[in-house]
C-alpha positions as CSV (number, residue, x, y, z in Angstrom):
1,V,15.3,32.2,-24.0
2,K,15.1,34.0,-20.6
3,K,11.5,32.8,-20.1
4,I,12.5,29.3,-20.9
5,E,15.4,29.4,-18.4
6,E,13.0,30.9,-15.7
7,S,10.5,28.1,-16.5
8,E,13.1,25.4,-16.2
9,L,14.4,26.9,-12.9
10,R,10.8,26.9,-11.4
11,Y,10.4,23.4,-12.6
12,R,13.7,22.3,-11.1
13,E,12.8,24.0,-7.7
14,L,9.4,22.2,-7.7
15,Y,11.1,18.9,-8.6
16,E,13.6,19.2,-5.8
17,N,11.3,20.6,-3.1
18,I,8.3,18.3,-3.5
19,L,7.7,16.0,-0.5
20,D,7.0,13.0,-2.7
21,I,9.7,10.8,-4.2
22,L,10.2,11.5,-7.9
23,V,12.1,9.0,-10.1
24,L,12.7,8.9,-13.8
25,I,13.4,5.4,-15.2
26,D,14.1,4.0,-18.6
27,S,12.4,1.0,-20.3
28,D,14.7,-1.3,-18.5
29,A,13.7,0.1,-15.1
30,K,17.1,1.7,-14.7
31,I,17.2,5.0,-12.7
32,L,17.9,8.0,-14.9
33,L,17.2,10.8,-12.5
34,A,15.6,11.3,-9.1
35,N,14.9,14.2,-6.7
36,H,16.8,14.7,-3.4
37,H,13.9,13.2,-1.4
38,F,14.5,9.9,-3.2
39,Y,18.2,9.8,-2.2
40,S,17.6,10.8,1.4
41,T,14.8,8.2,1.7
42,I,16.9,5.3,0.5
43,G,20.1,6.6,2.0
44,M,22.2,6.5,-1.2
45,K,24.1,9.2,-3.2
46,P,23.2,9.8,-6.8
47,Q,26.4,8.3,-8.1
48,S,25.8,5.0,-6.4
49,I,22.2,4.5,-7.7
50,I,22.0,6.3,-11.1
51,G,22.0,3.6,-13.9
52,K,21.1,0.9,-11.4
53,S,17.7,-0.9,-11.5
54,L,14.8,0.5,-9.6
55,L,14.2,-3.1,-8.6
56,N,17.2,-3.0,-6.3
57,I,15.2,-0.9,-3.8
58,I,12.0,-2.9,-4.0
59,Y,11.4,-5.3,-1.1
60,T,11.4,-8.9,-2.2
61,D,7.8,-9.6,-1.3
62,S,6.7,-6.6,-3.4
63,L,8.7,-7.5,-6.6
64,P,5.8,-9.4,-8.2
65,V,3.5,-6.4,-7.8
66,V,6.1,-4.2,-9.5
67,T,7.5,-6.6,-12.2
68,D,4.3,-8.3,-13.1
69,G,1.8,-5.6,-12.5
70,M,3.0,-2.0,-12.5
71,L,6.0,-2.0,-14.9
72,P,4.4,-3.9,-17.8
73,K,1.4,-1.6,-17.7
74,L,3.6,1.5,-17.5
75,F,5.9,0.2,-20.4
76,R,2.8,-0.3,-22.6
77,G,2.2,3.4,-22.2
78,E,-0.7,3.2,-19.7
79,A,-0.8,5.5,-16.7
80,V,-0.3,3.8,-13.4
81,K,-2.4,4.8,-10.4
82,D,-2.2,3.9,-6.8
83,F,0.1,0.9,-7.0
84,Q,1.2,-0.1,-3.5
85,F,4.4,-1.9,-2.7
86,I,7.3,-1.8,-0.2
87,I,10.7,-0.2,-0.8
88,I,13.8,-0.6,1.2
89,G,14.7,2.7,2.8
90,Q,17.7,4.1,4.6
91,G,19.2,1.5,7.0
92,G,17.1,-1.3,5.6
93,K,13.9,0.2,6.9
94,L,10.8,-1.0,5.0
95,L,8.5,1.7,3.7
96,D,5.0,1.2,2.4
97,V,4.6,3.4,-0.7
98,E,2.0,4.2,-3.2
99,C,3.1,5.0,-6.8
100,N,1.5,6.9,-9.7
101,A,3.5,6.8,-12.9
102,R,3.4,7.7,-16.6
103,K,5.5,7.8,-19.7
104,I,7.2,11.2,-20.4
105,M,7.3,12.3,-24.0
106,K,8.9,15.5,-25.5
107,E,8.5,16.4,-29.1
108,G,7.5,12.8,-29.9
109,K,10.5,11.3,-28.2
110,E,10.2,9.1,-25.1
111,L,12.3,10.6,-22.3
112,G,11.5,7.8,-19.8
113,F,8.9,7.0,-17.2
114,Q,8.2,9.3,-14.3
115,L,7.3,7.7,-10.9
116,V,5.7,9.8,-8.2
117,I,6.1,7.7,-5.0
118,R,4.4,8.7,-1.7
119,D,5.4,7.2,1.6
120,I,2.2,5.7,3.2
121,T,3.8,3.8,6.0
122,E,2.0,5.9,8.7
123,R,-1.3,5.5,6.9
124,K,-0.8,1.7,6.8
125,K,-0.1,1.6,10.5
126,M,-3.2,3.6,11.3
127,E,-5.3,1.3,9.1
128,K,-3.9,-1.7,10.9
129,R,-4.7,-0.1,14.3
130,L,-8.2,0.7,13.1
131,L,-8.8,-2.9,12.0
132,E,-7.5,-4.1,15.4
133,S,-10.0,-1.7,17.1
134,Y,-12.9,-3.1,15.0
135,R,-11.9,-6.6,16.0
136,L,-11.7,-5.6,19.7
137,I,-15.1,-4.0,19.5
138,D,-16.5,-7.1,17.8
139,N,-15.0,-9.4,20.4
140,S,-16.4,-7.1,23.2
141,R,-19.9,-7.2,21.6
142,T,-19.8,-11.0,21.4
143,T,-18.6,-11.2,25.0
144,A,-21.4,-8.9,26.2
145,I,-24.0,-11.0,24.4
146,L,-22.7,-14.2,25.9
147,A,-22.5,-12.6,29.3
148,L,-26.2,-11.5,29.0
149,A,-27.2,-15.0,27.9
150,K,-25.4,-16.5,31.0
151,L,-27.1,-13.9,33.2
152,A,-30.5,-15.0,31.8
153,E,-29.6,-18.6,32.6
154,F,-29.0,-17.8,36.2
155,R,-32.3,-15.8,36.6
156,D,-34.6,-18.3,34.8
157,R,-33.6,-21.9,34.2
158,D,-36.1,-22.3,31.3
159,T,-34.8,-19.2,29.5
160,G,-31.2,-20.3,30.0
161,N,-31.9,-23.8,28.7
162,H,-33.8,-22.3,25.7
163,L,-30.8,-20.1,24.9
164,E,-28.4,-23.1,25.1
165,R,-30.7,-25.1,22.7
166,I,-30.9,-22.3,20.2
167,R,-27.1,-21.9,20.3
168,E,-26.7,-25.6,19.6
169,Y,-29.3,-25.6,16.8
170,S,-27.7,-22.6,15.2
171,K,-24.3,-24.3,15.3
172,I,-25.7,-27.5,13.7
173,L,-27.5,-25.4,11.0
174,A,-24.4,-23.4,10.2
175,T,-22.3,-26.6,10.0
176,E,-24.8,-28.2,7.6
177,L,-25.2,-25.1,5.5
178,A,-21.4,-24.9,5.1
179,K,-21.4,-28.4,3.7
180,H,-23.9,-27.4,1.0
181,P,-23.0,-24.0,-0.5
182,A,-25.8,-22.4,-2.6
């Protein structure tokens, strides 16, 4: 009995101290249990959210991802991996999250569905900045090529005219090819 109590205590400490959000829901998506990180993230006390639907904290634009994709898969007994959606955090702040979830069974009885939710808001911001950097580099490259072409035009009229003709031919070819996909 003492070993079981020690094991449960260690599990409880792990559950409460993990940096991810842990939520246990039932087959109606009602919240049964959550760790303190969940409550501090959404800014609600346990008594105001336990028994309420998980969908109450899902951002409207993300509801289809959760209701049509993640939950049906989870409720069929399949493990859910890397589902991304947005939750409404404390003060209405929107948080990008990634969720892994699975059915929890004990002695053949379904206890609920455990969701491990990780805040990926900063990662999403960095990805967006990286994409913007790639676009900027691409625009810079295009600008440099066009500037070199213009420079060639000023040095040699024949080369400049040739480059202009090639550009126009390329534009015509691209337009025609777009009309007739392969």
